[in-house]
N, C-alpha and C positions, 0 to 999 in steps of 0.2 A: 334798361334792365328788362328781361323777359318777365312779362306778368302772366301768371297761370290762373285759370278759372277755378272756381271751387270744385267743379267736376273733375278737372284735370288734377287738382291737388289731391282729391280723395282717391283717384285712380293711381296716382303715384304712391300714396301711402300704402294702399291695398297691394301693389306690386312689391314694394319694400318689404312688407310684413311677409308676403309669400316667399320672397327670396331668403329672408332671415330664417323663416320656418324650415324651409328646404335645407339650408346650410346646417342648422341645428340638428335636423333629422339625419342628415348625412354624417354629421360628427357622432352623434349618439350611436347610430347603426354601426359605423366604422369601429367606434370604441368597443361596442358590445360583441361585434363579430370578431374582433381581434382576440377576444377572450374565449371564443368558442373553440371547442375541441373538435377539429375537422376530420371526420372519418371518411376514408376513401374506399376501402375494401376489406375483405377477410382473406387471410392467408390460411390455408388448410394443411394440416400435418397428415402426410399420407401414411404415417404409421398409426393413424387413428387414435391419437392421444390428446391433441390440442388444437385450439383455434387461436389465431392472432388478429386482433384488430389493427389494421394498417391505417395510421392516422397522423395528423400533424398538429402540433401543440403540446401542451404539457398538462396532462390530466393530474388531479390531486393525488397525493401519496397515500391512497387507501390500499391497504394490503390484503383485504379480504372483503368479500361482498357483504352488504348490509340488507337484511331482509325486511322489506316494507310491503304490506299489502297494496296492491294496485288494481283499480277497476279495469278489467280487460277492455271493455267497450267504451268507456268514457274518454273523451279527448281533454277533459278538464282535469289536469294533474297539477298538483302543487309542485313548486321548484325543489328538487332533491339535493341534498348535500353530498350525496355519495351514490354509488351504483346501487340500484335496487333490483330485486329479483323476485320471481314468484313461479309456482308450478301449477299447471293446468291439466285436467284430464279430459278425455273424449274429444279429440285425440290428446295424447300425452305430449305436453310442450313444457320447455324450460324457457322463461322469458327474463330478459335482461333489459333494463332501462338505464341508459347513460345520460345523466344531466349535462346541461351547458354544452351540447354537442349538436353539430349539424352534419348531414350526410351529403357528401359530394358526388354528383353524377347520377342521382335519382335512386329509387328503391330497387333492390335486387333480391332474386330467390336463388338459392343454391340447392342443387339435388346432389347428394353424395352417393357414391358407388362403393359397395363392399364394405361400408362401415358397420361395425357391430352394434354401434350405439345410436348414431344420428341418421335420420332419413332425409330431412331437408331443413334449410335455414332461410329465414326471411330477415332481411336487413332494411329498415325503413325509418323515414323521419316521422316519429309518432306524434310529435307535437312541435309547433313553432313558437309558441309563447306560453309557457317557456320552451327553450329548445331542448327537446329530449329525442334521442335515437333509440329505437327499439330493436333488439335482436331476439327473434323467436325461433327456438330450436326444436324441431320435431324429433322425438325419440321413439325407439322401437317398443319399449314397454315401460310400465310404471316403475320398475326397479332402477331404471336408468337415470331417473330424475335425481337420485341421491348422489350420483357421481360427480356433479358439476361443482367446481370451485373457480373463483375468479381472483386473479392477481393483477393489480394495476400500480404502475410506477412510471414516472416520466411520460414518454410518448406512447407507451405500449400497454395494452390490456390483453392479458393471457387468460383464456378460458380452458381449463383442464377438465377432461371428462374420462380420464383413465389414470389410475393410481400408480402408473409406472414412472411418473416424474413429477418433481416439484410438489410433493404431497403435503398439503395443508400446513405450510410454514415449517416443515421439517428441513433440516439442513441437508444440502447435497454436496458432494465433493467437487470443489473447483480447483484443487491443486494436489497432485500425487507425484511420488517419485518416478513411477514408470507406468502410469495409466490406470484407469479404472473403468474398464469397458462395461457398459450397460447391455448385458445380453438380451434383455427384453425389448431394446430399442431396434426393432426389425422392421423391415418394409412390408407393410400390409396392402400395399397397392391401392390405397384408398384414392379414388379420383372423384371429380365433381364437374358438374355443368352448371353454368350460371346464366340466368335470364335477367336482362335489364328491363325492368317494367316500363321505363320511359320510352325506350326505342323498339322493345320486343325482340332485340337481338339476343340470340343464344350462342354462347361460347363454351368450349370444353377447357377444363383446367387440368393441368398436370402438377399436382402439389409436389413440392420439392423436399419439404422438411420431414426427414425421417429419422433424425437423431436428436441429441439434446441441443444441438446448435447448428445453425445454418448461416454460413458466412456469405453475405450478399453484396458487400460494397466496401471500398477502401477510399478514404479521403485524405487529403494532404492539408496540413496547416503550415505555419511558418517554421515550425520546429519539431515535426513528427508526422506519424501516420495514424489515422483512426480506422480500425477495423470494425465494421458494423454488420449486424445480423440479427437473427431471432432466436430465442431460446435461452439457454444458460451456458456460458463459457466454462469449460473444464480444461485445465492446463496440466501438462506434464512438466516435470523439472527441466529447465533449460540445460542443454549439453553444450559445453564449449571445447573447441580444439586446444591444443597445447600452447599456441601462441596468441590465443584470445582474438583471432581474426575471423572466426566463424562460430556462430551461435544457432543452435537448432531447438526450436520450441514446437511442440506437438499439441494441437487442439484435439482433446479426446472426445469421442462420441460426437463427431462433427462432420458436416458435409460442406461443400463449397460450390458456388456458382461457376459454371463452366467458363464464363467470361473472365474469371480471376485466375483460373488454373494456369500454372507454368508461366506466370507473368512476373516480371521483376520491377520493383518500384524503388525510386530514390527516396530516402528518408531526409526531408529537408532539415536544415539546421542553420542557425544564424551564427554558430561558432566556427571559426576557421579550422580547417584540417579534418573535419568530420565528414567523410565521404562513405556512408553506410547505405547499403542496398537491402531490400527485402524481397524474397521470393516466395510464392505460394505454390505448394505442391499438394495434390491429392494422393495420399499413400494408399488408401483403400476406402470402402464405403463407410468407414467409422473413424478415420483419422485424417487430419489436415496438417501438413508440415509447413512451418514457417522458418525460413533460413535467412538469417542476417550475415552479411559479409562487410567487413570493414576493419577498423582498429578499436582496440580497447572496449570490446563489446560487453564486458562485464559491467560497464558503466551505464548500460541501457536498461530501462524499466518498462515493465508491461503492466499498465494501470487499468484495472477493471472497473467499469462504471457500476453504479448502485444497482441498475437493473440487470446487470451481468450480460448484456446484449451488445456491448462495445468494448473495445480495448484500445488504449492509447499507447503507442510505442515512441519513446523518445529518450534522449540523453538525460541522465539523472540531474544534471545542472539545471535543465529546462524544467523538468518535473518539479524540482524543488521550489522554483520560483513561479509556478503556475497555480492558479486558483481553479480548482475543478468544480467547486460547488460553493455558492453563497450561503447555502443552507448548512451550516456547520453542525456536526454531531458532537456528542460528549459521552464519555464512558459513564454507564449506570452502575456497572458492577463487574467483578472478575470472579471466576469460579475455577478451582483446580480440584481434580479428583484422580483416583488411581483405580484401575480395575484389576480384577483378580489375575488377569493374564499378564499383568506387568505394563500395562499401557498407561501413560500420563496424558490427561486431557486438560487443556487450558481453554477456558471459555471466556470471551470478551463480549460483553453485552452493552449495546449503544442505545441512545434515545431516539436516533434517526438512522436512516439507511446510510452506509459508508461506501466511499470509494477506496480501493485498496490495491496493493501489489505485494508480492511475496518473492523472496528469492533466498538462495543458500550460497554463502561465500565463506571460504575457509572453514572454520569449525563452528559457524554460527548459522542460525535460521533467522530470517528478517521478515517481519510483518510491518508494513508501512500503511498507515491509515491517512489518506490524503485530503480528507475534509473534517479533521477532528480538532475542535477548539480546546477541549480540556480532557486530559486523560485521567483525571480524578486521582491525584497523587496520594490522598489519604486512603482510598480504597485500595490502591496499588500496594502501598507499604504494608497495609494490614494483612494482605494476602501473601505478598512475596518477600517481605523484609527478613523473615526468619526461615524462608523456604529452603530446602536443601539444594535447589537448583537456583542459581543466580540469574533470574530473569531481569532484564533492564528495560526501562522505558525512558524515552528522551525526546524532547522536541526537536525537530529537524528543521522546522519552519514555523511561522505563526499559526498556520492551519493545519500542520502535519506532525504526526507522532510516530516514532519507531519503537517497536518492541523487538528485543533481541533474546533468543533462547540459545544457549550454548549446546552444542552436540557432542560434547566429549563423553557424556554418559548416556546419550539418547540417540535413537535413530528415528528420523522423521517418517511418519506413516501417511498421513493426509491431512488436508485442511478443508473444513466444511464452512459453508455460508448459508445462513437462512435465507429463504426466498425474499424476505423483505430487506435483506442486507443490514439487519439490526443485531445480528449475532454471528460471531466467527469463532469456530472451535478448531483448535490445533491439537493433533493426536501424535504422540511420540511413543516409541517402544524402548523400554529400558534395555540398554546393552548388557549382555551377560557379563557378570563380575569375573575378572581375571584373577584367578587364584594361584599364587606361587606355592608349590608344595616342596617343602624342604624338611629334613629331620630336625626335630627340636633338640636343643641341647639337654643332656641328662639333668642338668641343675634347674632347668626352667620348668615350672609347673604350669600346665595349660589351664587358663581360667575357663570356667563354664560360660557358655554363650549367653549373651544378653537377652533376656526375655522380652517379648513385645506384646502389646495389647492391640488386638485387631478389632476394629469396629466396622460392621458392614451396614451400608444404608439400604433403602428400599429397593434401589435399582441395580444393586450388585457391586457397587463401587465399594472400595475399602480404603480406610485411612489407617495408617500405621503409626503408632506412637511408641518410641523406644523407652523402656523404663530400666533404670539400673537396678541390679539385684538388691533386694531388701528394702526398696522404696515403693510407695504407691503413687499413683498419678497425681493426687492432690498435693503432694509434698514437693513436687518438682518446681524449682524456682529458676529463673534466668540468672546465671552467674554474674556477680558484680565485676565491673572492670576495675583493674588496678589504677591507682592514681597516675602511675607513670605511662600508662597505655595511651598511645596517641588516638584521638577521635577524629576520623574523617568526616567531612560534611556529608549530608545525604546525596549530594550531587558530586560524586567523585569520579569524574571522567577527564582524562588528560589525552591530548593529541601531541605525540612527539614527532618532530619532523627532522630527520637526519638530512642536512643540507646536501645538494648536488646528487650525484649518482649516475650510473650508466654512462652515456656519452659525455655528460657534464662532470668533469673530474673535480672541479673546484680548483683550489690552489695546488700547485705541483712543485715538488723538489725533485728536479730531474736527476741530479747526481746520485740521489739515493732512492729514487722512484717512490717517493712519498706521495700519497694522493690524499687530499682533504676528505673526499667522499668516503674513503675507508675509515678514517679516524672518526668522522661524524657518526657512521653507522655503528661502530663498535662501542662508542660511548653511549649513544642512544639505547642500545640493547641493554647495557648495564643499568642505565636509569630505569628502563621498563621493568627489569628484574626486580629492582629494589622497591619500586612503587607497588608492583603487584603483590609483594609480600605484605604490604600494608593494606591490601584489598582495595586498591585503587585500580579502576579500569583504564587500561592503556591502549591507545590506538596509534599505530605507526604509519606514517604516510608511505614508508617503504621499509621492508625487512630484508631486502637484497639489493644488489647492484643493478638498479634499473633507472631508466630515465624518466623524470617527472617534470612537467612545466610548473612554474610558480602558480598558475591558475589551477592546475590539477591539485596542488597541495591545499590551496585555499578552498576550493570547492569540496574537497574531501573533509576538511575540518568543519566547514559551515553546515554541511549535511549531517554530520555527527552531533554538532552543537555541544561540545564538551565544556567543562568549567574553564579550562585554560589551553592555550596552545604555546608550545615551547619548541623553538627551532635551534638546532645544534650546529655549530659552525666552528671552523679554525680560521684565523685571520691570515692575511698576507699583505705585504707591501714590497715595493721595489728597493726600499732601504732596509738592509738586512739588520740594522741596529735596532729596529722597532720591536718591542715585545710587550706582554702584558695581557690583562683580562678586561673584557668589556661585557656590559649587558645593555641591550638596546630595547626601547619601546617606542611607540609612537602615539597611541591613543591615551586619553586621560585615564580610562578605566583600567589601564595596564600599569600604571605607576606603582601601585602597591605591590603588584606581583614582581615587577622589576627590582624594587628595593629589597623585597623579602628574599628573592633568590640571590641577589647581589651580596646581602649581608651574610649569607651561608657560603657562597662561592668565592668571593673575593674578600674575605676577612683577613685580619692581620696574621692569623695563625697559618693560613694557607699561603699567604704571600711570603712569609718567612721560610716555610717548608719548601715551597716550589721556586723560590728565589726568582720571583717575578714582581710586577707592580700593578696596581689597580688603576686602570684608565677610566674607571667610572661608569655611571649610569647615564646613557646617552639617547636623546630623543632623535630618532632616525626614521626616515621614510622608506624603510624596506617594504617591498610589495606584500610579503606574506604577514607582516605584522600591521599593515595598514588596511588590508582588505578582509582579514578575518573578523568575524562578528563577536568573538569572545576576547577577554583579556589575553594578550599575546606578547611574547618577548622572543628576542634572538640573542643567543649567547655566543660570544667569541671565546673560545677555550685557551687561546694563545696564538702566537704567530708561527705558522709553518715555514715562513720565509726567514726566520731567525734560526740559525743552525743549533744553537744551544737549547732554545725552547722546543724546537722540532724534535730533537733527540729525546727530551724528557717527555714530550706529549706521546711518543710512540712507546713508552714503556707501560707495561701491564699495570704497575704500581700507580702511576699518574693518572691513567684512564679510570681506574677504580676510584681514586680519591676525588676526581672531578665528578664522576657520576654520583658518588655519595654525597657530596656537598650540594649539587644541583637538586637531587632527590629530596634532601632535607629542607631545602628552601621551598620546594613545591608542597611538601607535606605541611610545613609551617603555614603556608599561605592557605591551603585547603582547610586547616584546622580553625583558623581564625575568621574564615570567610563567612 
């Protein structure tokens, strides 16, 4: 065995300690450096309104600056919790200290040309322990010092020094029907030169940001494209062509990097059959056009990030299953108001910044919040339960909520977002009432118009309460429901799925040209009509003769997240003698629904009247009732392959009776749920 002298042992111990200390130092330095906010450079807006700090990392979600006195000359500063600012005179300067930050590439000085506010900017590492980066902005006069405001979220810090954009937590338009051009966003030709204090190198800058948004980069992930830039995204309503193969989206008040212009990108997707492309065009100095080409483009979503500087474009099925933020928000409150000009305002207030997308389909406006843990059902019902417009809120995933506003009496005007993304306001204009003018019969006496009490608040909004003649406001009581009136549960949403459609005819009786797809749709529409009369919200997977895959139907239902899913079918077999009624289920949570509908649909009264048999409640592994996330059943109304039953199925009377019995089963289930 090798024997070491005492001297050698001490030397070995000293060396070991040095190595351990070195490794510990490296570990802690790496750990702390990983947490630092790494500032690379400044991006200057040539319309003389904003500065952007280009950085890497995730700064704290501070939405405005915190004013803390700082000793200008002292290097001994305490560790700050948020951005700190101060103003200095002789010369006039605005100073910003960013904590837990390091400057990459050395200190820099920027000299601005043609700026009405800023003369020069110094960017420096003010302190290393703690790590503080200081931004010193020299201004033209003392009055300019009051213009500065700071917004920070995610990787970006925005310094605003002109009131023309993102003004002090005010909401700005992020979505409009036909654009909201900011006429003040003009090119002031503000340029700059930058001096690197480490190398002495001087370079000239040609600032590019002259609008509300500058699109600078496009990234791909496994199932979509991410558009990245600086500023605040403002969208115009997406326009689709007649066959849903082309979608045109315009970024309003936006410019785009030359390297992205007239380029076409493939939108990746893990789903088979999705071959969608995206092309970027620059329409003019204030508009950027995004064109999608492919199939079923209304199924694509445009998700805007919390800081409004990036947008994710992907198929809705992927969006539905994607977590956009681990920091989930919750609804704090809702507010509704009405202006004297007939505008309806819906304000959604959140406790944290939200990720969102909006779209219009059919007769509805949709607002999806994609990082919402709780939509505060109590607050929602307090505001909207008895509201004259039936606003809906529904969870479409564990971290996503959808708000639906019907457009039958409203025209969409604009959507605003607060700069912190903690508040979204939707504005709608009431449609003019359509009044049919006809002569009154001589025997009918016209009643006097109902009076109304109008209350005006401090900001000019009005709330209207209608009072029947001869009563005062205090005497109004909610009418009692009759004992026989059916009470639907608070969550009363149903997806009806008329089986087959389009190129998929289902069962066919060729000699009479009977198609299952046609019978299914006719009966489903009758059920829809009966449920809607009971104030049940009904969603149809199809309302016309169109082709849908089984996956399409399931994704549609899962995204809506209704109370139940009911698929309507007619049966068929090679043996013409088979006939009768069936109700199918697969999951345990669907047994009660299947039995309730079966008891109303295949009861003895109907069996005798229809001269058919009950084939029972059957557990079956049909795709649509296996993969839907809510209680789901599939109903076989009879055999189209049996001549006698087919003839009866195709009568108006039988379809009405089938629809009535299924609707009664659904209503009974919802009532006791």
